[in-house]
N, CA, C and O atoms as a Maestro MAE file, in Angstrom:
{
 s_m_m2io_version
 :::
 2.0.0
}

f_m_ct {
 s_m_title
 :::
 protein
 m_atom[252] {
  # First column is atom index #
  i_m_mmod_type
  r_m_x_coord
  r_m_y_coord
  r_m_z_coord
  i_m_residue_number
  s_m_chain_name
  s_m_pdb_residue_name
  s_m_pdb_atom_name
  i_m_atomic_number
  :::
  1 25 -15.738 -21.873 -43.495 1 A "MET " " N  " 7
  2 3 -15.616 -22.525 -42.207 1 A "MET " " CA " 6
  3 2 -16.022 -21.541 -41.118 1 A "MET " " C  " 6
  4 15 -15.542 -20.409 -41.066 1 A "MET " " O  " 8
  5 25 -16.918 -22.002 -40.250 2 A "ASP " " N  " 7
  6 3 -17.317 -21.203 -39.090 2 A "ASP " " CA " 6
  7 2 -16.603 -21.743 -37.859 2 A "ASP " " C  " 6
  8 15 -16.537 -22.953 -37.642 2 A "ASP " " O  " 8
  9 25 -16.072 -20.830 -37.061 3 A "VAL " " N  " 7
  10 3 -15.339 -21.196 -35.860 3 A "VAL " " CA " 6
  11 2 -15.989 -20.516 -34.662 3 A "VAL " " C  " 6
  12 15 -16.241 -19.311 -34.683 3 A "VAL " " O  " 8
  13 25 -16.254 -21.288 -33.630 4 A "THR " " N  " 7
  14 3 -16.708 -20.708 -32.365 4 A "THR " " CA " 6
  15 2 -15.811 -21.237 -31.266 4 A "THR " " C  " 6
  16 15 -15.293 -22.351 -31.339 4 A "THR " " O  " 8
  17 25 -15.639 -20.410 -30.243 5 A "ILE " " N  " 7
  18 3 -14.824 -20.784 -29.094 5 A "ILE " " CA " 6
  19 2 -15.696 -20.714 -27.849 5 A "ILE " " C  " 6
  20 15 -16.334 -19.697 -27.575 5 A "ILE " " O  " 8
  21 25 -15.711 -21.803 -27.107 6 A "ASP " " N  " 7
  22 3 -16.393 -21.812 -25.819 6 A "ASP " " CA " 6
  23 2 -15.426 -21.174 -24.820 6 A "ASP " " C  " 6
  24 15 -14.606 -21.861 -24.211 6 A "ASP " " O  " 8
  25 25 -15.532 -19.860 -24.663 7 A "GLN " " N  " 7
  26 3 -14.584 -19.146 -23.819 7 A "GLN " " CA " 6
  27 2 -14.706 -19.536 -22.351 7 A "GLN " " C  " 6
  28 15 -13.734 -19.426 -21.603 7 A "GLN " " O  " 8
  29 25 -15.879 -19.989 -21.929 8 A "GLU " " N  " 7
  30 3 -16.051 -20.459 -20.549 8 A "GLU " " CA " 6
  31 2 -15.310 -21.780 -20.334 8 A "GLU " " C  " 6
  32 15 -14.834 -22.060 -19.233 8 A "GLU " " O  " 8
  33 25 -15.218 -22.577 -21.376 9 A "GLY " " N  " 7
  34 3 -14.555 -23.873 -21.277 9 A "GLY " " CA " 6
  35 2 -13.069 -23.842 -21.578 9 A "GLY " " C  " 6
  36 15 -12.356 -24.802 -21.287 9 A "GLY " " O  " 8
  37 25 -12.599 -22.758 -22.152 10 A "CYS " " N  " 7
  38 3 -11.189 -22.625 -22.522 10 A "CYS " " CA " 6
  39 2 -10.315 -22.676 -21.274 10 A "CYS " " C  " 6
  40 15 -10.606 -22.014 -20.278 10 A "CYS " " O  " 8
  41 25 -9.233 -23.473 -21.332 11 A "VAL " " N  " 7
  42 3 -8.315 -23.589 -20.202 11 A "VAL " " CA " 6
  43 2 -7.011 -22.815 -20.439 11 A "VAL " " C  " 6
  44 15 -6.055 -22.956 -19.676 11 A "VAL " " O  " 8
  45 25 -6.977 -22.006 -21.489 12 A "ALA " " N  " 7
  46 3 -5.841 -21.115 -21.790 12 A "ALA " " CA " 6
  47 2 -4.533 -21.866 -22.012 12 A "ALA " " C  " 6
  48 15 -3.469 -21.389 -21.618 12 A "ALA " " O  " 8
  49 25 -4.603 -23.033 -22.639 13 A "ALA " " N  " 7
  50 3 -3.393 -23.813 -22.903 13 A "ALA " " CA " 6
  51 2 -2.555 -23.216 -24.025 13 A "ALA " " C  " 6
  52 15 -1.340 -23.413 -24.056 13 A "ALA " " O  " 8
  53 25 -3.180 -22.494 -24.942 14 A "GLY " " N  " 7
  54 3 -2.448 -21.836 -26.021 14 A "GLY " " CA " 6
  55 2 -2.124 -22.703 -27.214 14 A "GLY " " C  " 6
  56 15 -1.428 -22.251 -28.123 14 A "GLY " " O  " 8
  57 25 -2.601 -23.928 -27.242 15 A "GLN " " N  " 7
  58 3 -2.300 -24.809 -28.372 15 A "GLN " " CA " 6
  59 2 -2.874 -24.282 -29.680 15 A "GLN " " C  " 6
  60 15 -2.286 -24.475 -30.744 15 A "GLN " " O  " 8
  61 25 -4.017 -23.621 -29.601 16 A "CYS " " N  " 7
  62 3 -4.628 -23.069 -30.813 16 A "CYS " " CA " 6
  63 2 -3.747 -21.978 -31.426 16 A "CYS " " C  " 6
  64 15 -3.619 -21.890 -32.647 16 A "CYS " " O  " 8
  65 25 -3.152 -21.164 -30.587 17 A "VAL " " N  " 7
  66 3 -2.288 -20.085 -31.072 17 A "VAL " " CA " 6
  67 2 -1.034 -20.659 -31.720 17 A "VAL " " C  " 6
  68 15 -0.564 -20.151 -32.738 17 A "VAL " " O  " 8
  69 25 -0.500 -21.711 -31.129 18 A "LEU " " N  " 7
  70 3 0.678 -22.342 -31.715 18 A "LEU " " CA " 6
  71 2 0.362 -22.985 -33.060 18 A "LEU " " C  " 6
  72 15 1.182 -22.940 -33.977 18 A "LEU " " O  " 8
  73 25 -0.817 -23.581 -33.184 19 A "ALA " " N  " 7
  74 3 -1.198 -24.275 -34.417 19 A "ALA " " CA " 6
  75 2 -1.645 -23.321 -35.522 19 A "ALA " " C  " 6
  76 15 -1.359 -23.550 -36.698 19 A "ALA " " O  " 8
  77 25 -2.346 -22.250 -35.144 20 A "ALA " " N  " 7
  78 3 -2.909 -21.322 -36.140 20 A "ALA " " CA " 6
  79 2 -2.819 -19.880 -35.635 20 A "ALA " " C  " 6
  80 15 -3.838 -19.288 -35.280 20 A "ALA " " O  " 8
  81 25 -1.617 -19.314 -35.599 21 A "PRO " " N  " 7
  82 3 -1.442 -17.972 -35.043 21 A "PRO " " CA " 6
  83 2 -2.099 -16.853 -35.844 21 A "PRO " " C  " 6
  84 15 -2.289 -15.753 -35.325 21 A "PRO " " O  " 8
  85 25 -2.444 -17.117 -37.088 22 A "ASP " " N  " 7
  86 3 -3.131 -16.100 -37.884 22 A "ASP " " CA " 6
  87 2 -4.629 -16.082 -37.609 22 A "ASP " " C  " 6
  88 15 -5.329 -15.151 -38.008 22 A "ASP " " O  " 8
  89 25 -5.118 -17.113 -36.928 23 A "VAL " " N  " 7
  90 3 -6.552 -17.255 -36.678 23 A "VAL " " CA " 6
  91 2 -6.892 -17.017 -35.205 23 A "VAL " " C  " 6
  92 15 -7.920 -16.419 -34.888 23 A "VAL " " O  " 8
  93 25 -6.013 -17.495 -34.302 24 A "PHE " " N  " 7
  94 3 -6.291 -17.418 -32.863 24 A "PHE " " CA " 6
  95 2 -5.259 -16.572 -32.123 24 A "PHE " " C  " 6
  96 15 -4.113 -16.435 -32.552 24 A "PHE " " O  " 8
  97 25 -5.695 -16.016 -31.010 25 A "ASP " " N  " 7
  98 3 -4.808 -15.342 -30.069 25 A "ASP " " CA " 6
  99 2 -5.371 -15.602 -28.681 25 A "ASP " " C  " 6
  100 15 -6.393 -16.273 -28.532 25 A "ASP " " O  " 8
  101 25 -4.706 -15.072 -27.672 26 A "GLN " " N  " 7
  102 3 -5.176 -15.213 -26.299 26 A "GLN " " CA " 6
  103 2 -5.300 -13.838 -25.671 26 A "GLN " " C  " 6
  104 15 -4.496 -12.943 -25.932 26 A "GLN " " O  " 8
  105 25 -6.335 -13.680 -24.828 27 A "ARG " " N  " 7
  106 3 -6.503 -12.419 -24.113 27 A "ARG " " CA " 6
  107 2 -5.353 -12.244 -23.137 27 A "ARG " " C  " 6
  108 15 -4.923 -13.201 -22.493 27 A "ARG " " O  " 8
  109 25 -4.859 -11.024 -23.031 28 A "ASP " " N  " 7
  110 3 -3.745 -10.746 -22.134 28 A "ASP " " CA " 6
  111 2 -4.096 -10.991 -20.674 28 A "ASP " " C  " 6
  112 15 -3.271 -11.490 -19.908 28 A "ASP " " O  " 8
  113 25 -5.310 -10.642 -20.292 29 A "GLU " " N  " 7
  114 3 -5.661 -10.697 -18.871 29 A "GLU " " CA " 6
  115 2 -5.828 -12.104 -18.315 29 A "GLU " " C  " 6
  116 15 -5.557 -12.334 -17.136 29 A "GLU " " O  " 8
  117 25 -6.270 -13.052 -19.140 30 A "ASP " " N  " 7
  118 3 -6.516 -14.389 -18.596 30 A "ASP " " CA " 6
  119 2 -6.103 -15.537 -19.519 30 A "ASP " " C  " 6
  120 15 -6.244 -16.700 -19.142 30 A "ASP " " O  " 8
  121 25 -5.605 -15.243 -20.698 31 A "GLY " " N  " 7
  122 3 -5.138 -16.276 -21.610 31 A "GLY " " CA " 6
  123 2 -6.205 -17.012 -22.377 31 A "GLY " " C  " 6
  124 15 -5.892 -17.929 -23.135 31 A "GLY " " O  " 8
  125 25 -7.460 -16.638 -22.204 32 A "VAL " " N  " 7
  126 3 -8.552 -17.297 -22.909 32 A "VAL " " CA " 6
  127 2 -8.428 -17.022 -24.413 32 A "VAL " " C  " 6
  128 15 -8.106 -15.912 -24.836 32 A "VAL " " O  " 8
  129 25 -8.690 -18.054 -25.195 33 A "ALA " " N  " 7
  130 3 -8.566 -17.960 -26.647 33 A "ALA " " CA " 6
  131 2 -9.599 -17.009 -27.245 33 A "ALA " " C  " 6
  132 15 -10.741 -16.928 -26.793 33 A "ALA " " O  " 8
  133 25 -9.159 -16.300 -28.269 34 A "ILE " " N  " 7
  134 3 -10.044 -15.431 -29.041 34 A "ILE " " CA " 6
  135 2 -9.800 -15.694 -30.527 34 A "ILE " " C  " 6
  136 15 -8.722 -16.132 -30.929 34 A "ILE " " O  " 8
  137 25 -10.806 -15.423 -31.314 35 A "LEU " " N  " 7
  138 3 -10.722 -15.579 -32.758 35 A "LEU " " CA " 6
  139 2 -10.308 -14.242 -33.357 35 A "LEU " " C  " 6
  140 15 -11.003 -13.240 -33.187 35 A "LEU " " O  " 8
  141 25 -9.177 -14.227 -34.057 36 A "LEU " " N  " 7
  142 3 -8.713 -13.000 -34.697 36 A "LEU " " CA " 6
  143 2 -9.497 -12.696 -35.960 36 A "LEU " " C  " 6
  144 15 -9.830 -11.545 -36.242 36 A "LEU " " O  " 8
  145 25 -9.787 -13.753 -36.720 37 A "GLN " " N  " 7
  146 3 -10.498 -13.608 -37.990 37 A "GLN " " CA " 6
  147 2 -11.048 -14.962 -38.385 37 A "GLN " " C  " 6
  148 15 -10.516 -15.991 -37.970 37 A "GLN " " O  " 8
  149 25 -12.100 -14.978 -39.179 38 A "PRO " " N  " 7
  150 3 -12.527 -16.265 -39.739 38 A "PRO " " CA " 6
  151 2 -11.367 -16.802 -40.589 38 A "PRO " " C  " 6
  152 15 -10.729 -16.037 -41.312 38 A "PRO " " O  " 8
  153 25 -11.098 -18.074 -40.509 39 A "PRO " " N  " 7
  154 3 -9.934 -18.581 -41.239 39 A "PRO " " CA " 6
  155 2 -10.115 -18.499 -42.746 39 A "PRO " " C  " 6
  156 15 -11.136 -18.929 -43.284 39 A "PRO " " O  " 8
  157 25 -9.114 -17.941 -43.423 40 A "PRO " " N  " 7
  158 3 -9.133 -18.008 -44.888 40 A "PRO " " CA " 6
  159 2 -8.875 -19.457 -45.317 40 A "PRO " " C  " 6
  160 15 -8.392 -20.263 -44.522 40 A "PRO " " O  " 8
  161 25 -9.183 -19.774 -46.527 41 A "ALA " " N  " 7
  162 3 -9.091 -21.153 -47.015 41 A "ALA " " CA " 6
  163 2 -7.714 -21.762 -46.791 41 A "ALA " " C  " 6
  164 15 -7.606 -22.955 -46.509 41 A "ALA " " O  " 8
  165 25 -6.675 -20.969 -46.910 42 A "ASP " " N  " 7
  166 3 -5.333 -21.523 -46.731 42 A "ASP " " CA " 6
  167 2 -4.999 -21.810 -45.263 42 A "ASP " " C  " 6
  168 15 -3.933 -22.354 -44.974 42 A "ASP " " O  " 8
  169 25 -5.885 -21.456 -44.341 43 A "GLN " " N  " 7
  170 3 -5.681 -21.710 -42.919 43 A "GLN " " CA " 6
  171 2 -6.629 -22.801 -42.376 43 A "GLN " " C  " 6
  172 15 -6.639 -23.064 -41.174 43 A "GLN " " O  " 8
  173 25 -7.406 -23.421 -43.240 44 A "TYR " " N  " 7
  174 3 -8.360 -24.436 -42.793 44 A "TYR " " CA " 6
  175 2 -7.663 -25.605 -42.094 44 A "TYR " " C  " 6
  176 15 -8.104 -26.043 -41.032 44 A "TYR " " O  " 8
  177 25 -6.585 -26.107 -42.679 45 A "ASP " " N  " 7
  178 3 -5.902 -27.249 -42.072 45 A "ASP " " CA " 6
  179 2 -5.342 -26.888 -40.706 45 A "ASP " " C  " 6
  180 15 -5.465 -27.671 -39.763 45 A "ASP " " O  " 8
  181 25 -4.730 -25.719 -40.583 46 A "ALA " " N  " 7
  182 3 -4.174 -25.273 -39.303 46 A "ALA " " CA " 6
  183 2 -5.285 -25.069 -38.277 46 A "ALA " " C  " 6
  184 15 -5.105 -25.357 -37.094 46 A "ALA " " O  " 8
  185 25 -6.434 -24.572 -38.736 47 A "THR " " N  " 7
  186 3 -7.564 -24.356 -37.829 47 A "THR " " CA " 6
  187 2 -8.124 -25.685 -37.345 47 A "THR " " C  " 6
  188 15 -8.477 -25.819 -36.173 47 A "THR " " O  " 8
  189 25 -8.210 -26.664 -38.231 48 A "ARG " " N  " 7
  190 3 -8.652 -28.002 -37.822 48 A "ARG " " CA " 6
  191 2 -7.679 -28.608 -36.804 48 A "ARG " " C  " 6
  192 15 -8.095 -29.222 -35.822 48 A "ARG " " O  " 8
  193 25 -6.383 -28.425 -37.054 49 A "GLU " " N  " 7
  194 3 -5.376 -28.930 -36.121 49 A "GLU " " CA " 6
  195 2 -5.526 -28.251 -34.757 49 A "GLU " " C  " 6
  196 15 -5.428 -28.911 -33.722 49 A "GLU " " O  " 8
  197 25 -5.762 -26.947 -34.754 50 A "ALA " " N  " 7
  198 3 -5.945 -26.213 -33.502 50 A "ALA " " CA " 6
  199 2 -7.118 -26.787 -32.710 50 A "ALA " " C  " 6
  200 15 -7.025 -26.948 -31.493 50 A "ALA " " O  " 8
  201 25 -8.208 -27.093 -33.386 51 A "ALA " " N  " 7
  202 3 -9.373 -27.651 -32.705 51 A "ALA " " CA " 6
  203 2 -9.053 -29.033 -32.129 51 A "ALA " " C  " 6
  204 15 -9.487 -29.362 -31.025 51 A "ALA " " O  " 8
  205 25 -8.307 -29.825 -32.862 52 A "LEU " " N  " 7
  206 3 -7.938 -31.157 -32.382 52 A "LEU " " CA " 6
  207 2 -6.976 -31.091 -31.204 52 A "LEU " " C  " 6
  208 15 -7.039 -31.939 -30.314 52 A "LEU " " O  " 8
  209 25 -6.096 -30.109 -31.180 53 A "LEU " " N  " 7
  210 3 -5.101 -29.985 -30.119 53 A "LEU " " CA " 6
  211 2 -5.649 -29.363 -28.844 53 A "LEU " " C  " 6
  212 15 -5.024 -29.468 -27.789 53 A "LEU " " O  " 8
  213 25 -6.796 -28.722 -28.925 54 A "CYS " " N  " 7
  214 3 -7.358 -28.039 -27.762 54 A "CYS " " CA " 6
  215 2 -7.682 -29.066 -26.661 54 A "CYS " " C  " 6
  216 15 -8.534 -29.932 -26.859 54 A "CYS " " O  " 8
  217 25 -7.005 -28.973 -25.502 55 A "PRO " " N  " 7
  218 3 -7.258 -29.956 -24.458 55 A "PRO " " CA " 6
  219 2 -8.662 -29.868 -23.846 55 A "PRO " " C  " 6
  220 15 -9.158 -30.844 -23.283 55 A "PRO " " O  " 8
  221 25 -9.291 -28.712 -23.956 56 A "ALA " " N  " 7
  222 3 -10.637 -28.521 -23.400 56 A "ALA " " CA " 6
  223 2 -11.731 -28.769 -24.436 56 A "ALA " " C  " 6
  224 15 -12.919 -28.747 -24.112 56 A "ALA " " O  " 8
  225 25 -11.321 -29.006 -25.687 57 A "ARG " " N  " 7
  226 3 -12.292 -29.148 -26.788 57 A "ARG " " CA " 6
  227 2 -13.224 -27.940 -26.851 57 A "ARG " " C  " 6
  228 15 -14.431 -28.069 -27.052 57 A "ARG " " O  " 8
  229 25 -12.625 -26.765 -26.674 58 A "ALA " " N  " 7
  230 3 -13.396 -25.516 -26.629 58 A "ALA " " CA " 6
  231 2 -13.558 -24.868 -28.001 58 A "ALA " " C  " 6
  232 15 -14.271 -23.873 -28.130 58 A "ALA " " O  " 8
  233 25 -12.908 -25.415 -29.025 59 A "ILE " " N  " 7
  234 3 -13.003 -24.870 -30.386 59 A "ILE " " CA " 6
  235 2 -13.950 -25.755 -31.184 59 A "ILE " " C  " 6
  236 15 -13.753 -26.966 -31.278 59 A "ILE " " O  " 8
  237 25 -14.978 -25.139 -31.756 60 A "HIS " " N  " 7
  238 3 -15.975 -25.876 -32.531 60 A "HIS " " CA " 6
  239 2 -15.972 -25.365 -33.959 60 A "HIS " " C  " 6
  240 15 -16.016 -24.158 -34.198 60 A "HIS " " O  " 8
  241 25 -15.919 -26.283 -34.898 61 A "LEU " " N  " 7
  242 3 -15.877 -25.959 -36.324 61 A "LEU " " CA " 6
  243 2 -17.115 -26.479 -37.025 61 A "LEU " " C  " 6
  244 15 -17.644 -27.539 -36.692 61 A "LEU " " O  " 8
  245 25 -17.560 -25.719 -37.991 62 A "SER " " N  " 7
  246 3 -18.600 -26.200 -38.903 62 A "SER " " CA " 6
  247 2 -18.225 -25.734 -40.297 62 A "SER " " C  " 6
  248 15 -17.780 -24.606 -40.509 62 A "SER " " O  " 8
  249 25 -18.420 -26.636 -41.230 63 A "GLU " " N  " 7
  250 3 -18.007 -26.332 -42.615 63 A "GLU " " CA " 6
  251 2 -19.182 -26.453 -43.555 63 A "GLU " " C  " 6
  252 15 -19.035 -26.236 -44.758 63 A "GLU " " O  " 8
  :::
 }
 m_bond[251] {
  # First column is bond index #
  i_m_from
  i_m_to
  i_m_order
  :::
  1 1 2 1
  2 2 3 1
  3 3 4 2
  4 3 5 1
  5 5 6 1
  6 6 7 1
  7 7 8 2
  8 7 9 1
  9 9 10 1
  10 10 11 1
  11 11 12 2
  12 11 13 1
  13 13 14 1
  14 14 15 1
  15 15 16 2
  16 15 17 1
  17 17 18 1
  18 18 19 1
  19 19 20 2
  20 19 21 1
  21 21 22 1
  22 22 23 1
  23 23 24 2
  24 23 25 1
  25 25 26 1
  26 26 27 1
  27 27 28 2
  28 27 29 1
  29 29 30 1
  30 30 31 1
  31 31 32 2
  32 31 33 1
  33 33 34 1
  34 34 35 1
  35 35 36 2
  36 35 37 1
  37 37 38 1
  38 38 39 1
  39 39 40 2
  40 39 41 1
  41 41 42 1
  42 42 43 1
  43 43 44 2
  44 43 45 1
  45 45 46 1
  46 46 47 1
  47 47 48 2
  48 47 49 1
  49 49 50 1
  50 50 51 1
  51 51 52 2
  52 51 53 1
  53 53 54 1
  54 54 55 1
  55 55 56 2
  56 55 57 1
  57 57 58 1
  58 58 59 1
  59 59 60 2
  60 59 61 1
  61 61 62 1
  62 62 63 1
  63 63 64 2
  64 63 65 1
  65 65 66 1
  66 66 67 1
  67 67 68 2
  68 67 69 1
  69 69 70 1
  70 70 71 1
  71 71 72 2
  72 71 73 1
  73 73 74 1
  74 74 75 1
  75 75 76 2
  76 75 77 1
  77 77 78 1
  78 78 79 1
  79 79 80 2
  80 79 81 1
  81 81 82 1
  82 82 83 1
  83 83 84 2
  84 83 85 1
  85 85 86 1
  86 86 87 1
  87 87 88 2
  88 87 89 1
  89 89 90 1
  90 90 91 1
  91 91 92 2
  92 91 93 1
  93 93 94 1
  94 94 95 1
  95 95 96 2
  96 95 97 1
  97 97 98 1
  98 98 99 1
  99 99 100 2
  100 99 101 1
  101 101 102 1
  102 102 103 1
  103 103 104 2
  104 103 105 1
  105 105 106 1
  106 106 107 1
  107 107 108 2
  108 107 109 1
  109 109 110 1
  110 110 111 1
  111 111 112 2
  112 111 113 1
  113 113 114 1
  114 114 115 1
  115 115 116 2
  116 115 117 1
  117 117 118 1
  118 118 119 1
  119 119 120 2
  120 119 121 1
  121 121 122 1
  122 122 123 1
  123 123 124 2
  124 123 125 1
  125 125 126 1
  126 126 127 1
  127 127 128 2
  128 127 129 1
  129 129 130 1
  130 130 131 1
  131 131 132 2
  132 131 133 1
  133 133 134 1
  134 134 135 1
  135 135 136 2
  136 135 137 1
  137 137 138 1
  138 138 139 1
  139 139 140 2
  140 139 141 1
  141 141 142 1
  142 142 143 1
  143 143 144 2
  144 143 145 1
  145 145 146 1
  146 146 147 1
  147 147 148 2
  148 147 149 1
  149 149 150 1
  150 150 151 1
  151 151 152 2
  152 151 153 1
  153 153 154 1
  154 154 155 1
  155 155 156 2
  156 155 157 1
  157 157 158 1
  158 158 159 1
  159 159 160 2
  160 159 161 1
  161 161 162 1
  162 162 163 1
  163 163 164 2
  164 163 165 1
  165 165 166 1
  166 166 167 1
  167 167 168 2
  168 167 169 1
  169 169 170 1
  170 170 171 1
  171 171 172 2
  172 171 173 1
  173 173 174 1
  174 174 175 1
  175 175 176 2
  176 175 177 1
  177 177 178 1
  178 178 179 1
  179 179 180 2
  180 179 181 1
  181 181 182 1
  182 182 183 1
  183 183 184 2
  184 183 185 1
  185 185 186 1
  186 186 187 1
  187 187 188 2
  188 187 189 1
  189 189 190 1
  190 190 191 1
  191 191 192 2
  192 191 193 1
  193 193 194 1
  194 194 195 1
  195 195 196 2
  196 195 197 1
  197 197 198 1
  198 198 199 1
  199 199 200 2
  200 199 201 1
  201 201 202 1
  202 202 203 1
  203 203 204 2
  204 203 205 1
  205 205 206 1
  206 206 207 1
  207 207 208 2
  208 207 209 1
  209 209 210 1
  210 210 211 1
  211 211 212 2
  212 211 213 1
  213 213 214 1
  214 214 215 1
  215 215 216 2
  216 215 217 1
  217 217 218 1
  218 218 219 1
  219 219 220 2
  220 219 221 1
  221 221 222 1
  222 222 223 1
  223 223 224 2
  224 223 225 1
  225 225 226 1
  226 226 227 1
  227 227 228 2
  228 227 229 1
  229 229 230 1
  230 230 231 1
  231 231 232 2
  232 231 233 1
  233 233 234 1
  234 234 235 1
  235 235 236 2
  236 235 237 1
  237 237 238 1
  238 238 239 1
  239 239 240 2
  240 239 241 1
  241 241 242 1
  242 242 243 1
  243 243 244 2
  244 243 245 1
  245 245 246 1
  246 246 247 1
  247 247 248 2
  248 247 249 1
  249 249 250 1
  250 250 251 1
  251 251 252 2
  :::
 }
}
């Protein structure tokens, strides 16, 4: 699974971090989402949920 984040479009809601804390985090200075690591297979469902919960639709997945 490939994950990209549109950091310009991110509204720093933090839903991705709540859904998949092993995959996403937020920058301290502005709260914009960052990718910690490509999701391992056991995190695919959580990563998909994070993308669905993103209010800005800033997380893009390709499988």
